C-alpha positions as CSV (number, residue, x, y, z in Angstrom):
1,X,-3.8,-33.6,-6.4
2,X,-5.3,-36.6,-8.3
3,X,-4.0,-36.4,-11.8
4,X,-4.7,-39.8,-12.6
5,X,-8.6,-38.5,-12.1
6,X,-8.1,-35.7,-14.5
7,X,-6.2,-37.2,-17.1
8,X,-3.6,-35.4,-19.2
9,X,-4.0,-31.8,-20.5
10,X,-3.7,-32.6,-24.1
11,X,-6.1,-35.6,-24.1
12,X,-9.6,-34.8,-25.9
13,X,-12.7,-34.9,-24.3
14,X,-14.3,-38.2,-24.7
15,X,-17.8,-36.1,-25.5
16,X,-18.1,-35.7,-28.8
17,X,-21.8,-33.8,-28.3
18,X,-22.0,-30.5,-30.1
19,X,-22.8,-27.4,-27.2
20,X,-23.1,-24.6,-30.2
21,X,-24.9,-24.0,-33.0
22,X,-23.8,-25.6,-36.2
23,X,-22.9,-23.5,-39.0
24,X,-25.0,-25.7,-41.2
25,X,-28.2,-24.9,-38.6
26,X,-27.3,-21.7,-38.5
27,X,-27.4,-21.1,-42.3
28,X,-30.5,-23.5,-42.9
29,X,-32.8,-21.4,-40.2
30,X,-31.4,-18.3,-41.9
31,X,-32.3,-19.2,-45.1
32,X,-35.8,-20.0,-43.4
33,X,-36.2,-16.9,-42.6
34,X,-35.4,-14.8,-45.9
35,X,-37.7,-17.1,-47.2
36,X,-40.8,-16.7,-45.3
37,X,-40.0,-12.9,-45.1
38,X,-40.2,-13.0,-49.2
39,X,-43.5,-14.6,-49.0
40,X,-44.9,-12.4,-47.0
41,X,-43.8,-9.5,-48.5
42,X,-44.9,-11.2,-52.0
43,X,-48.6,-11.5,-50.9
44,X,-48.6,-8.6,-49.4
45,X,-47.6,-6.9,-52.8
46,X,-50.2,-8.8,-54.8
47,X,-53.2,-8.3,-52.4
48,X,-54.9,-5.1,-53.5
49,X,-55.4,-2.6,-50.8
50,X,-58.2,-2.4,-49.5
51,X,-60.6,1.0,-49.7
52,X,-63.1,2.0,-47.5
53,X,-66.8,1.2,-48.7
54,X,-68.7,4.2,-49.7
55,X,-72.1,4.6,-48.5
56,X,-74.7,3.9,-50.1
57,X,-78.4,4.6,-49.6
58,X,-79.6,7.3,-47.3
59,X,-77.8,9.0,-44.7
60,X,-78.7,7.9,-41.1
61,X,-81.5,9.6,-39.8
62,X,-78.9,10.9,-36.7
63,X,-76.7,12.5,-39.0
64,X,-79.6,14.2,-40.9
65,X,-81.0,15.3,-37.8
66,X,-77.8,16.3,-36.3
67,X,-77.7,19.0,-39.1
68,X,-80.9,20.4,-38.7
69,X,-79.8,20.9,-35.2
70,X,-77.2,22.7,-35.8
71,X,-79.4,24.8,-38.5
72,X,-81.7,25.8,-35.3
73,X,-78.5,27.0,-33.0
74,X,-77.4,29.1,-35.7
75,X,-80.4,30.5,-36.5
76,X,-81.3,31.3,-32.3
77,X,-77.9,32.6,-32.0
78,X,-78.6,35.0,-35.1
79,X,-81.8,35.8,-33.6
80,X,-79.8,37.0,-30.1
81,X,-78.6,39.9,-30.0
82,X,-76.1,38.8,-26.9
83,X,-76.5,42.5,-24.9
84,X,-73.1,43.1,-22.9
85,X,-70.0,42.6,-24.9
86,X,-68.3,39.5,-23.5
87,X,-71.8,37.7,-24.4
88,X,-71.8,38.9,-27.5
89,X,-67.9,38.2,-28.1
90,X,-68.9,34.2,-26.8
91,X,-71.9,34.3,-29.3
92,X,-69.2,35.1,-32.0
93,X,-67.3,32.1,-31.1
94,X,-70.1,29.6,-30.5
95,X,-71.9,30.9,-33.5
96,X,-68.4,30.2,-35.6
97,X,-68.1,26.7,-34.0
98,X,-71.8,25.8,-34.9
99,X,-71.0,26.9,-38.7
100,X,-67.7,24.7,-38.3
101,X,-70.1,21.7,-37.1
102,X,-72.7,22.5,-40.0
103,X,-70.2,22.3,-42.6
104,X,-69.2,19.2,-41.1
105,X,-72.1,17.4,-41.0
106,X,-73.1,18.6,-44.6
107,X,-69.8,17.1,-45.9
108,X,-70.6,13.8,-43.7
109,X,-74.1,13.6,-45.4
110,X,-73.2,14.5,-49.0
111,X,-70.9,11.7,-48.6
112,X,-74.0,9.4,-49.1
113,X,-75.7,9.0,-52.7
114,X,-79.5,9.1,-52.0
115,X,-78.1,12.6,-49.5
116,X,-81.4,14.9,-49.2
117,X,-82.4,13.5,-52.9
118,X,-84.9,16.0,-54.0
119,X,-85.1,17.5,-50.6
120,X,-83.6,20.7,-50.3
121,X,-82.5,21.4,-46.9
122,X,-85.6,23.4,-44.8
123,X,-84.8,26.5,-43.7
124,X,-85.6,27.3,-39.7
125,X,-88.0,30.4,-40.3
126,X,-88.3,32.9,-37.5
127,X,-86.5,31.7,-34.2
128,X,-86.5,33.5,-31.1
129,X,-84.3,35.7,-29.6
130,X,-82.9,34.0,-26.7
131,X,-81.6,35.0,-22.9
132,X,-77.9,34.2,-21.4
133,X,-80.0,31.3,-19.7
134,X,-81.8,30.2,-22.9
135,X,-78.8,29.7,-24.7
136,X,-76.8,28.0,-21.7
137,X,-80.0,25.7,-21.7
138,X,-80.0,25.1,-25.4
139,X,-76.4,24.3,-26.0
140,X,-76.3,21.6,-22.6
141,X,-79.6,20.0,-24.6
142,X,-77.7,20.2,-28.3
143,X,-74.7,18.5,-26.4
144,X,-77.5,15.7,-25.0
145,X,-78.8,14.9,-27.7
146,X,-75.6,14.9,-29.8
147,X,-74.0,12.6,-27.8
148,X,-77.1,10.3,-28.0
149,X,-77.2,10.6,-31.4
150,X,-73.4,9.4,-31.4
151,X,-74.2,6.4,-29.2
152,X,-76.5,5.2,-31.8
153,X,-73.8,5.8,-35.2
154,X,-70.6,4.0,-35.8
155,X,-67.5,5.4,-37.1
156,X,-66.5,8.5,-38.3
157,X,-70.2,9.6,-38.2
158,X,-69.7,8.5,-34.3
159,X,-66.7,10.1,-33.6
160,X,-68.2,13.5,-35.8
161,X,-71.3,13.5,-33.3
162,X,-69.3,13.4,-29.7
163,X,-66.8,15.9,-30.8
164,X,-69.7,18.3,-31.7
165,X,-71.0,17.0,-28.0
166,X,-68.5,17.8,-26.5
167,X,-67.6,21.1,-28.1
168,X,-71.3,22.2,-27.2
169,X,-70.8,21.2,-23.5
170,X,-68.4,23.5,-23.6
171,X,-70.3,26.3,-25.0
172,X,-72.6,25.8,-22.1
173,X,-70.2,26.8,-19.7
174,X,-69.2,30.0,-21.8
175,X,-72.9,31.2,-20.8
176,X,-72.7,30.6,-17.2
């Protein structure tokens, strides 16, 4: 072996450049991270918490129309005897769903300060009893109308009407 080229084993290398991170660099980097995190926490703590804006004015016409549609469907179901026991059972469940839709829609409408101001909800009046085929058609149409209204709205209202549309499409299947 060529010891002259390698040099003595106890000799220090000639290159004094550091290949690792210095303690000073590590401490300064850590301090910078702590200061930045503390600044972020301070900014977040000082910023007021955003609350959702309360609706103003009148409720959207599509929301009010959806509420009226639910009232009509409930009246139509109430006028329908159902005939066979399975249809009567389905009618009870469908009616309960429509009442839940009505309650949710009424709550959404009531968030507006001018909700039906001076205009109490109109009763649907006399509604004719429906056959099973007419119930299916009524539910299909109600689902389509709710989906169309949902597409014209935004946020919670759109989500509410989209879920009502989905529910009403399942009602149509019950009457097949």
